[in-house]
N, CA, C and O atoms as a printed pandas DataFrame, in Angstrom:
     atom_number atom_name residue_name chain_id  residue_number  x_coord  y_coord  z_coord
0              1         N          MET        A               1  -55.528  -12.450  -77.959
1              2        CA          MET        A               1  -56.465  -12.226  -77.375
2              3         C          MET        A               1  -57.379  -11.831  -77.547
3              4         O          MET        A               1  -57.429  -11.046  -78.494
4              5         N          LYS        A               2  -59.095  -12.184  -76.530
5              6        CA          LYS        A               2  -60.172  -11.284  -76.649
6              7         C          LYS        A               2  -60.658  -10.364  -75.444
7              8         O          LYS        A               2  -60.984  -10.742  -74.319
8              9         N          LYS        A               3  -60.627   -8.985  -75.977
9             10        CA          LYS        A               3  -60.176   -8.067  -75.038
10            11         C          LYS        A               3  -61.875   -8.202  -74.335
11            12         O          LYS        A               3  -62.731   -8.415  -75.193
12            13         N          PRO        A               4  -62.134   -8.147  -73.600
13            14        CA          PRO        A               4  -63.406   -8.055  -73.206
14            15         C          PRO        A               4  -63.669   -6.426  -72.817
15            16         O          PRO        A               4  -63.023   -5.454  -72.425
16            17         N          ASN        A               5  -65.581   -6.929  -73.334
17            18        CA          ASN        A               5  -66.481   -5.959  -73.190
18            19         C          ASN        A               5  -66.135   -4.344  -72.384
19            20         O          ASN        A               5  -66.253   -3.188  -72.789
20            21         N          TYR        A               6  -65.860   -4.693  -71.620
21            22        CA          TYR        A               6  -65.832   -4.384  -70.323
22            23         C          TYR        A               6  -64.444   -4.403  -69.905
23            24         O          TYR        A               6  -63.557   -5.207  -70.190
24            25         N          HIS        A               7  -64.416   -3.002  -68.921
25            26        CA          HIS        A               7  -63.733   -2.937  -67.277
26            27         C          HIS        A               7  -63.526   -2.422  -66.820
27            28         O          HIS        A               7  -63.458   -1.234  -67.134
28            29         N          ILE        A               8  -63.158   -3.045  -65.312
29            30        CA          ILE        A               8  -64.321   -2.794  -64.364
30            31         C          ILE        A               8  -63.070   -2.354  -63.437
31            32         O          ILE        A               8  -62.412   -3.193  -62.822
32            33         N          LEU        A               9  -62.754   -0.757  -63.383
33            34        CA          LEU        A               9  -61.107   -0.973  -61.406
34            35         C          LEU        A               9  -62.392   -0.434  -60.350
35            36         O          LEU        A               9  -63.430    0.209  -60.188
36            37         N          VAL        A              10  -61.414   -1.233  -59.854
37            38        CA          VAL        A              10  -61.965   -0.369  -58.429
38            39         C          VAL        A              10  -60.664   -0.364  -57.877
39            40         O          VAL        A              10  -59.604   -0.952  -58.095
40            41         N          CYS        A              11  -61.110    0.540  -57.044
41            42        CA          CYS        A              11  -59.687    1.376  -56.478
42            43         C          CYS        A              11  -60.366    0.945  -54.842
43            44         O          CYS        A              11  -61.486    0.730  -54.378
44            45         N          ASN        A              12  -58.840    0.977  -54.301
45            46        CA          ASN        A              12  -58.921   -0.395  -53.372
46            47         C          ASN        A              12  -57.312    0.639  -52.587
47            48         O          ASN        A              12  -56.487    0.577  -51.675
48            49         N          SER        A              13  -57.680    1.386  -53.614
49            50        CA          SER        A              13  -56.651    2.234  -52.073
50            51         C          SER        A              13  -55.288    1.948  -51.916
51            52         O          SER        A              13  -54.779    2.284  -50.847
52            53         N          PHE        A              14  -54.386    1.235  -53.010
53            54        CA          PHE        A              14  -52.691    0.673  -53.140
54            55         C          PHE        A              14  -51.984    1.718  -52.469
55            56         O          PHE        A              14  -52.805    2.629  -52.569
56            57         N          ARG        A              15  -51.328    2.038  -52.053
57            58        CA          ARG        A              15  -50.194    3.084  -52.282
58            59         C          ARG        A              15  -48.644    2.434  -52.877
59            60         O          ARG        A              15  -48.493    1.240  -53.132
60            61         N          MET        A              16  -47.270    3.764  -53.073
61            62        CA          MET        A              16  -46.527    2.954  -53.931
62            63         C          MET        A              16  -45.866    2.321  -52.943
63            64         O          MET        A              16  -45.112    1.475  -53.425
64            65         N          ALA        A              17  -45.800    2.392  -51.087
65            66        CA          ALA        A              17  -45.355    0.653  -50.730
66            67         C          ALA        A              17  -46.260    0.055  -50.346
67            68         O          ALA        A              17  -46.602   -0.046  -49.168
68            69         N          GLY        A              18  -46.935   -0.577  -51.573
69            70        CA          GLY        A              18  -48.503   -0.977  -51.862
70            71         C          GLY        A              18  -49.084   -2.116  -51.145
71            72         O          GLY        A              18  -49.572   -3.239  -51.274
72            73         N          ASP        A              19  -48.601   -0.760  -49.921
73            74        CA          ASP        A              19  -50.245   -1.137  -48.383
74            75         C          ASP        A              19  -51.904   -0.388  -49.018
75            76         O          ASP        A              19  -52.101    0.628  -49.685
76            77         N          ALA        A              20  -52.249   -0.756  -48.815
77            78        CA          ALA        A              20  -54.307   -0.916  -49.018
78            79         C          ALA        A              20  -54.592    0.574  -47.659
79            80         O          ALA        A              20  -55.378    0.250  -46.768
80            81         N          GLN        A              21  -54.187    1.574  -47.582
81            82        CA          GLN        A              21  -54.707    2.337  -46.500
82            83         C          GLN        A              21  -55.536    2.978  -46.516
83            84         O          GLN        A              21  -56.058    3.357  -45.468
84            85         N          GLY        A              22  -55.984    3.354  -47.748
85            86        CA          GLY        A              22  -57.271    4.940  -48.415
86            87         C          GLY        A              22  -58.212    4.289  -47.353
87            88         O          GLY        A              22  -58.405    3.405  -46.518
88            89         N          ALA        A              23  -58.737    5.613  -48.147
89            90        CA          ALA        A              23  -60.509    5.834  -47.887
90            91         C          ALA        A              23  -61.512    4.621  -48.620
91            92         O          ALA        A              23  -62.570    4.108  -48.255
92            93         N          CYS        A              24  -60.751    4.453  -49.679
93            94        CA          CYS        A              24  -61.770    3.081  -49.885
94            95         C          CYS        A              24  -61.731    1.759  -49.721
95            96         O          CYS        A              24  -62.676    1.015  -49.983
96            97         N          ASN        A              25  -60.207    1.261  -49.106
97            98        CA          ASN        A              25  -59.779    0.886  -48.826
98            99         C          ASN        A              25  -60.786   -0.026  -47.248
99           100         O          ASN        A              25  -60.854   -1.079  -46.614
100          101         N          LYS        A              26  -61.280    1.155  -47.340
101          102        CA          LYS        A              26  -61.534    1.415  -45.719
102          103         C          LYS        A              26  -63.041    0.812  -44.889
103          104         O          LYS        A              26  -63.487    0.216  -43.908
104          105         N          LYS        A              27  -63.453    1.712  -46.542
105          106        CA          LYS        A              27  -65.211    1.834  -47.017
106          107         C          LYS        A              27  -65.050    0.283  -47.151
107          108         O          LYS        A              27  -65.562    0.408  -48.264
108          109         N          GLY        A              28  -64.866   -0.779  -47.079
109          110        CA          GLY        A              28  -64.647   -1.764  -47.626
110          111         C          GLY        A              28  -64.962   -1.692  -49.102
111          112         O          GLY        A              28  -66.142   -1.996  -49.273
112          113         N          ALA        A              29  -64.063   -1.270  -50.735
113          114        CA          ALA        A              29  -63.783   -1.656  -51.761
114          115         C          ALA        A              29  -62.511   -2.741  -52.134
115          116         O          ALA        A              29  -61.906   -2.838  -53.202
116          117         N          PRO        A              30  -62.237   -3.875  -50.303
117          118        CA          PRO        A              30  -62.267   -5.256  -51.055
118          119         C          PRO        A              30  -63.653   -6.897  -50.686
119          120         O          PRO        A              30  -63.958   -8.044  -51.014
120          121         N          THR        A              31  -63.981   -5.735  -49.792
121          122        CA          THR        A              31  -65.464   -7.130  -49.842
122          123         C          THR        A              31  -66.424   -7.179  -51.165
123          124         O          THR        A              31  -66.927   -8.101  -51.807
124          125         N          LEU        A              32  -66.444   -5.485  -51.291
125          126        CA          LEU        A              32  -67.468   -5.081  -52.510
126          127         C          LEU        A              32  -66.742   -5.996  -54.344
127          128         O          LEU        A              32  -67.360   -6.529  -55.266
128          129         N          LEU        A              33  -65.340   -5.779  -54.130
129          130        CA          LEU        A              33  -63.959   -6.351  -54.991
130          131         C          LEU        A              33  -65.124   -7.567  -55.441
131          132         O          LEU        A              33  -66.012   -7.644  -56.290
132          133         N          GLN        A              34  -64.439   -8.679  -54.089
133          134        CA          GLN        A              34  -65.497  -10.303  -54.485
134          135         C          GLN        A              34  -66.400   -9.956  -55.250
135          136         O          GLN        A              34  -66.467   -9.950  -56.479
136          137         N          TYR        A              35  -67.539   -9.478  -53.979
137          138        CA          TYR        A              35  -69.187   -9.318  -55.388
138          139         C          TYR        A              35  -69.672   -8.805  -56.213
139          140         O          TYR        A              35  -70.833   -8.742  -56.617
140          141         N          LEU        A              36  -68.500   -8.286  -56.592
141          142        CA          LEU        A              36  -69.205   -7.365  -58.053
142          143         C          LEU        A              36  -68.053   -8.692  -59.239
143          144         O          LEU        A              36  -68.375   -9.098  -60.356
144          145         N          MET        A              37  -67.233   -8.917  -58.742
145          146        CA          MET        A              37  -67.044  -10.163  -59.451
146          147         C          MET        A              37  -67.623  -11.380  -59.353
147          148         O          MET        A              37  -68.076  -12.036  -60.292
148          149         N          GLU        A              38  -67.606  -11.678  -58.199
149          150        CA          GLU        A              38  -69.146  -13.499  -58.367
150          151         C          GLU        A              38  -70.534  -12.769  -59.429
151          152         O          GLU        A              38  -70.949  -13.289  -60.464
152          153         N          GLU        A              39  -71.013  -11.541  -58.849
153          154        CA          GLU        A              39  -72.048  -10.967  -60.058
154          155         C          GLU        A              39  -72.178  -11.083  -60.956
155          156         O          GLU        A              39  -73.221  -11.476  -61.479
156          157         N          CYS        A              40  -70.816  -10.684  -61.693
157          158        CA          CYS        A              40  -70.388   -9.753  -63.317
158          159         C          CYS        A              40  -70.578  -11.616  -63.695
159          160         O          CYS        A              40  -71.289  -11.933  -64.649
160          161         N          SER        A              41  -69.718  -12.951  -62.661
161          162        CA          SER        A              41  -69.671  -13.835  -63.925
162          163         C          SER        A              41  -71.516  -14.835  -63.658
163          164         O          SER        A              41  -72.138  -15.647  -64.343
164          165         N          ASP        A              42  -71.748  -14.198  -62.381
165          166        CA          ASP        A              42  -72.895  -14.844  -62.454
166          167         C          ASP        A              42  -74.689  -14.509  -63.590
167          168         O          ASP        A              42  -75.639  -15.228  -63.899
168          169         N          ARG        A              43  -74.306  -13.024  -63.853
169          170        CA          ARG        A              43  -74.921  -11.982  -64.809
170          171         C          ARG        A              43  -74.279  -13.196  -66.217
171          172         O          ARG        A              43  -74.932  -14.063  -66.798
172          173         N          GLY        A              44  -73.332  -12.950  -66.343
173          174        CA          GLY        A              44  -72.353  -13.512  -68.209
174          175         C          GLY        A              44  -71.910  -12.350  -68.062
175          176         O          GLY        A              44  -70.877  -12.712  -68.626
176          177         N          LEU        A              45  -71.669  -11.073  -67.791
177          178        CA          LEU        A              45  -70.608   -9.864  -68.236
178          179         C          LEU        A              45  -69.589   -9.998  -68.358
179          180         O          LEU        A              45  -68.835  -10.424  -67.484
180          181         N          ASP        A              46  -69.137   -9.528  -69.975
181          182        CA          ASP        A              46  -67.984   -9.921  -70.599
182          183         C          ASP        A              46  -67.013   -9.288  -69.823
183          184         O          ASP        A              46  -66.256   -9.490  -70.772
184          185         N          VAL        A              47  -66.062   -8.519  -68.732
185          186        CA          VAL        A              47  -65.632   -7.894  -67.726
186          187         C          VAL        A              47  -64.554   -8.951  -67.438
187          188         O          VAL        A              47  -64.573  -10.174  -67.300
188          189         N          ALA        A              48  -63.374   -7.767  -67.395
189          190        CA          ALA        A              48  -62.426   -8.521  -66.348
190          191         C          ALA        A              48  -62.527   -6.711  -65.089
191          192         O          ALA        A              48  -62.784   -5.593  -65.536
192          193         N          VAL        A              49  -62.364   -6.896  -64.245
193          194        CA          VAL        A              49  -62.233   -6.854  -62.963
194          195         C          VAL        A              49  -60.654   -6.414  -62.693
195          196         O          VAL        A              49  -59.863   -7.227  -63.171
196          197         N          SER        A              50  -59.981   -5.157  -61.944
197          198        CA          SER        A              50  -59.262   -5.310  -61.758
198          199         C          SER        A              50  -58.745   -4.269  -60.407
199          200         O          SER        A              50  -59.269   -3.156  -60.466
200          201         N          THR        A              51  -58.109   -4.409  -59.603
201          202        CA          THR        A              51  -57.951   -3.341  -58.506
202          203         C          THR        A              51  -56.988   -2.080  -58.585
203          204         O          THR        A              51  -55.958   -2.737  -58.740
204          205         N          THR        A              52  -56.720   -1.280  -58.592
205          206        CA          THR        A              52  -55.991    0.572  -57.960
206          207         C          THR        A              52  -55.861    0.294  -57.621
207          208         O          THR        A              52  -56.253   -0.770  -57.143
208          209         N          GLY        A              53  -54.425    1.575  -57.305
209          210        CA          GLY        A              53  -53.766    2.329  -56.988
210          211         C          GLY        A              53  -54.787    3.102  -56.285
211          212         O          GLY        A              53  -55.776    2.375  -56.186
212          213         N          CYS        A              54  -55.065    4.571  -55.598
213          214        CA          CYS        A              54  -55.571    5.375  -54.972
214          215         C          CYS        A              54  -56.603    6.505  -56.979
215          216         O          CYS        A              54  -56.066    6.849  -58.032
216          217         N          LEU        A              55  -58.006    6.631  -56.529
217          218        CA          LEU        A              55  -57.704    7.427  -57.622
218          219         C          LEU        A              55  -58.195    8.365  -57.214
219          220         O          LEU        A              55  -59.194    8.723  -57.838
220          221         N          ASN        A              56  -57.696    9.390  -55.774
221          222        CA          ASN        A              56  -57.574   11.197  -55.869
222          223         C          ASN        A              56  -58.860   11.268  -55.109
223          224         O          ASN        A              56  -58.719   11.985  -54.118
224          225         N          ILE        A              57  -60.295   10.680  -55.247
225          226        CA          ILE        A              57  -61.347   11.049  -54.663
226          227         C          ILE        A              57  -61.807   10.054  -53.367
227          228         O          ILE        A              57  -62.500    9.085  -53.055
228          229         N          CYS        A              58  -61.050   10.872  -52.966
229          230        CA          CYS        A              58  -60.907    9.966  -51.496
230          231         C          CYS        A              58  -62.430   10.102  -50.460
231          232         O          CYS        A              58  -62.770    9.284  -49.605
232          233         N          SER        A              59  -63.238   11.492  -50.882
233          234        CA          SER        A              59  -64.334   12.004  -50.436
234          235         C          SER        A              59  -65.377   11.166  -50.655
235          236         O          SER        A              59  -66.269   10.966  -49.831
236          237         N          GLN        A              60  -65.278   10.463  -52.167
237          238        CA          GLN        A              60  -66.747    9.886  -53.456
238          239         C          GLN        A              60  -66.497    8.259  -52.463
239          240         O          GLN        A              60  -67.523    7.768  -51.993
240          241         N          GLY        A              61  -64.940    7.413  -52.166
241          242        CA          GLY        A              61  -65.300    6.626  -52.273
242          243         C          GLY        A              61  -66.081    5.439  -51.124
243          244         O          GLY        A              61  -66.164    5.591  -49.906
244          245         N          PRO        A              62  -66.514    4.443  -51.807
245          246        CA          PRO        A              62  -65.071    3.454  -53.421
246          247         C          PRO        A              62  -65.791    3.854  -54.388
247          248         O          PRO        A              62  -66.980    4.141  -54.524
248          249         N          VAL        A              63  -64.645    3.824  -55.221
249          250        CA          VAL        A              63  -64.036    5.013  -56.131
250          251         C          VAL        A              63  -65.384    3.126  -57.204
251          252         O          VAL        A              63  -65.932    2.178  -56.641
252          253         N          ILE        A              64  -65.346    3.387  -58.314
253          254        CA          ILE        A              64  -65.237    2.488  -60.165
254          255         C          ILE        A              64  -65.356    3.230  -60.483
255          256         O          ILE        A              64  -65.880    4.323  -60.265
256          257         N          VAL        A              65  -64.375    2.266  -61.698
257          258        CA          VAL        A              65  -64.599    2.990  -63.229
258          259         C          VAL        A              65  -64.576    2.335  -63.926
259          260         O          VAL        A              65  -63.550    1.662  -64.034
260          261         N          ILE        A              66  -65.979    2.057  -65.079
261          262        CA          ILE        A              66  -65.822    0.912  -66.190
262          263         C          ILE        A              66  -65.599    1.654  -67.047
263          264         O          ILE        A              66  -66.383    2.602  -67.099
264          265         N          GLN        A              67  -64.133    1.604  -68.436
265          266        CA          GLN        A              67  -64.050    1.352  -69.336
266          267         C          GLN        A              67  -65.052    0.894  -70.666
267          268         O          GLN        A              67  -66.130    0.495  -70.225
268          269         N          PRO        A              68  -65.029    0.874  -71.256
269          270        CA          PRO        A              68  -65.243    2.331  -72.092
270          271         C          PRO        A              68  -65.646    2.957  -71.990
271          272         O          PRO        A              68  -65.431    3.945  -72.692
272          273         N          ASN        A              69  -66.496    2.952  -71.126
273          274        CA          ASN        A              69  -67.667    4.000  -71.362
274          275         C          ASN        A              69  -67.342    5.117  -70.211
275          276         O          ASN        A              69  -68.201    5.758  -69.606
276          277         N          ASN        A              70  -65.892    5.222  -70.028
277          278        CA          ASN        A              70  -65.362    6.622  -68.221
278          279         C          ASN        A              70  -66.285    6.483  -67.599
279          280         O          ASN        A              70  -66.206    7.312  -66.692
280          281         N          PHE        A              71  -67.136    5.945  -67.509
281          282        CA          PHE        A              71  -68.187    6.363  -66.146
282          283         C          PHE        A              71  -67.402    6.365  -64.896
283          284         O          PHE        A              71  -66.330    5.855  -64.570
284          285         N          TRP        A              72  -68.438    7.238  -64.191
285          286        CA          TRP        A              72  -66.814    7.040  -63.194
286          287         C          TRP        A              72  -68.280    7.521  -61.413
287          288         O          TRP        A              72  -68.830    8.554  -61.030
288          289         N          TYR        A              73  -68.273    6.170  -60.971
289          290        CA          TYR        A              73  -69.100    6.434  -59.607
290          291         C          TYR        A              73  -68.671    5.912  -58.344
291          292         O          TYR        A              73  -68.040    4.855  -58.321
292          293         N          GLY        A              74  -68.966    6.582  -57.206
293          294        CA          GLY        A              74  -68.408    7.175  -55.838
294          295         C          GLY        A              74  -69.876    6.019  -55.133
295          296         O          GLY        A              74  -70.848    5.342  -55.468
296          297         N          GLU        A              75  -69.052    6.494  -53.955
297          298        CA          GLU        A              75  -69.789    5.902  -53.255
298          299         C          GLU        A              75  -70.201    4.721  -52.815
299          300         O          GLU        A              75  -70.549    4.499  -51.655
300          301         N          VAL        A              76  -70.180    3.937  -53.697
301          302        CA          VAL        A              76  -70.466    2.236  -54.314
302          303         C          VAL        A              76  -69.988    1.261  -52.703
303          304         O          VAL        A              76  -69.007    0.546  -52.499
304          305         N          GLU        A              77  -71.138    1.625  -51.798
305          306        CA          GLU        A              77  -70.853    1.474  -50.308
306          307         C          GLU        A              77  -71.299   -0.001  -50.499
307          308         O          GLU        A              77  -70.867   -0.555  -49.488
308          309         N          THR        A              78  -72.047   -1.100  -51.391
309          310        CA          THR        A              78  -72.896   -1.934  -51.044
310          311         C          THR        A              78  -73.319   -2.446  -51.887
311          312         O          THR        A              78  -73.640   -1.760  -52.857
312          313         N          GLU        A              79  -73.552   -4.092  -51.924
313          314        CA          GLU        A              79  -74.032   -4.918  -53.003
314          315         C          GLU        A              79  -75.151   -4.564  -53.318
315          316         O          GLU        A              79  -75.393   -5.282  -54.289
316          317         N          ASP        A              80  -76.528   -3.551  -53.051
317          318        CA          ASP        A              80  -76.746   -3.178  -53.543
318          319         C          ASP        A              80  -76.745   -1.760  -55.037
319          320         O          ASP        A              80  -77.504   -1.757  -56.006
320          321         N          ALA        A              81  -75.827   -0.903  -54.774
321          322        CA          ALA        A              81  -74.668   -0.144  -55.462
322          323         C          ALA        A              81  -74.093   -1.457  -56.384
323          324         O          ALA        A              81  -74.477   -1.782  -57.508
324          325         N          ILE        A              82  -73.590   -1.769  -55.980
325          326        CA          ILE        A              82  -73.260   -2.824  -57.308
326          327         C          ILE        A              82  -74.295   -2.964  -58.196
327          328         O          ILE        A              82  -74.234   -2.566  -59.359
328          329         N          ASP        A              83  -75.982   -3.937  -57.321
329          330        CA          ASP        A              83  -76.555   -4.434  -58.540
330          331         C          ASP        A              83  -77.118   -3.059  -59.146
331          332         O          ASP        A              83  -77.287   -3.346  -60.331
332          333         N          ALA        A              84  -77.415   -2.017  -59.013
333          334        CA          ALA        A              84  -77.939   -1.346  -59.703
334          335         C          ALA        A              84  -76.847   -0.546  -60.893
335          336         O          ALA        A              84  -77.198    0.455  -61.517
336          337         N          ILE        A              85  -75.741   -1.081  -61.021
337          338        CA          ILE        A              85  -74.967   -0.470  -61.180
338          339         C          ILE        A              85  -74.702   -1.325  -62.525
339          340         O          ILE        A              85  -74.669   -0.903  -63.681
340          341         N          LEU        A              86  -74.539   -2.521  -62.098
341          342        CA          LEU        A              86  -75.127   -4.097  -63.522
342          343         C          LEU        A              86  -75.871   -3.603  -64.045
343          344         O          LEU        A              86  -75.748   -3.107  -65.164
344          345         N          ASP        A              87  -77.154   -3.616  -63.143
345          346        CA          ASP        A              87  -78.099   -3.129  -64.080
346          347         C          ASP        A              87  -78.063   -2.306  -65.116
347          348         O          ASP        A              87  -78.438   -2.766  -66.194
348          349         N          ALA        A              88  -77.807   -1.517  -65.079
349          350        CA          ALA        A              88  -77.873    0.388  -66.159
350          351         C          ALA        A              88  -76.410   -0.185  -67.208
351          352         O          ALA        A              88  -76.485    0.159  -68.387
352          353         N          LEU        A              89  -75.152   -1.012  -66.798
353          354        CA          LEU        A              89  -74.174   -1.005  -68.054
354          355         C          LEU        A              89  -75.182   -2.488  -68.620
355          356         O          LEU        A              89  -74.808   -2.677  -69.778
356          357         N          GLU        A              90  -75.880   -3.176  -68.386
357          358        CA          GLU        A              90  -77.126   -4.309  -69.254
358          359         C          GLU        A              90  -77.853   -3.375  -69.810
359          360         O          GLU        A              90  -77.546   -2.926  -70.914
360          361         N          GLU        A              91  -78.305   -3.194  -69.521
361          362        CA          GLU        A              91  -78.827   -2.092  -70.338
362          363         C          GLU        A              91  -78.600   -1.307  -70.983
363          364         O          GLU        A              91  -79.412   -0.992  -71.854
364          365         N          GLY        A              92  -76.821   -0.327  -70.774
365          366        CA          GLY        A              92  -76.036    0.748  -71.903
366          367         C          GLY        A              92  -76.500    1.844  -71.665
367          368         O          GLY        A              92  -76.891    2.813  -72.316
368          369         N          GLU        A              93  -76.332    1.354  -69.883
369          370        CA          GLU        A              93  -76.756    3.422  -69.453
370          371         C          GLU        A              93  -75.760    3.397  -68.597
371          372         O          GLU        A              93  -74.981    2.460  -68.423
372          373         N          ALA        A              94  -75.778    4.800  -67.851
373          374        CA          ALA        A              94  -75.358    5.278  -66.603
374          375         C          ALA        A              94  -76.140    5.020  -65.258
375          376         O          ALA        A              94  -77.265    5.466  -65.031
376          377         N          CYS        A              95  -75.455    4.303  -64.464
377          378        CA          CYS        A              95  -77.065    5.121  -63.069
378          379         C          CYS        A              95  -76.604    5.727  -62.995
379          380         O          CYS        A              95  -75.379    5.617  -62.945
380          381         N          GLN        A              96  -77.364    7.072  -62.919
381          382        CA          GLN        A              96  -77.531    8.491  -61.931
382          383         C          GLN        A              96  -77.271    8.124  -60.953
383          384         O          GLN        A              96  -76.163    8.659  -60.914
384          385         N          LYS        A              97  -77.365    7.471  -59.758
385          386        CA          LYS        A              97  -77.740    7.633  -58.833
386          387         C          LYS        A              97  -76.344    7.876  -57.799
387          388         O          LYS        A              97  -76.380    8.616  -56.816
388          389         N          TYR        A              98  -75.018    7.031  -58.272
389          390        CA          TYR        A              98  -73.741    7.119  -57.951
390          391         C          TYR        A              98  -73.052    7.540  -59.474
391          392         O          TYR        A              98  -72.260    6.731  -59.956
392          393         N          LEU        A              99  -73.215    8.222  -59.881
393          394        CA          LEU        A              99  -71.992    8.514  -60.687
394          395         C          LEU        A              99  -72.020   10.363  -60.694
395          396         O          LEU        A              99  -72.609   11.430  -60.869
396          397         N          ILE        A             100  -70.949    9.670  -60.374
397          398        CA          ILE        A             100  -69.877   11.137  -59.863
398          399         C          ILE        A             100  -68.932   11.521  -61.829
399          400         O          ILE        A             100  -68.386   12.617  -61.959
400          401         N          SER        A             101  -68.917   10.853  -62.632
401          402        CA          SER        A             101  -68.491   11.985  -63.694
402          403         C          SER        A             101  -68.852   10.497  -65.052
403          404         O          SER        A             101  -68.993    9.275  -65.094
404          405         N          GLU        A             102  -68.848   11.660  -65.914
405          406        CA          GLU        A             102  -68.164   10.345  -67.766
406          407         C          GLU        A             102  -67.819   10.947  -68.452
407          408         O          GLU        A             102  -67.400   10.495  -69.518
């Protein structure tokens, strides 16, 4: 199996019972997930996109983590935010506007 260059994790606030009910989910993570997947495909990026359980930083949600860079992005609430993050990724850089930890 060839592993992708990047793994993008999108918090979708899943809880132990499996219900997506937290801040990231309520702030639109499911809609952004679809856009993110389509945009990565359109750009020809070699990525795997996965949803996660709660990442415990709800006040900064929706949260996206890009591995192996270990870039943590917060308040990713719009398609423009996704575009800015992917633009930076294509340049091999972090998108400072949304970066909460690296």
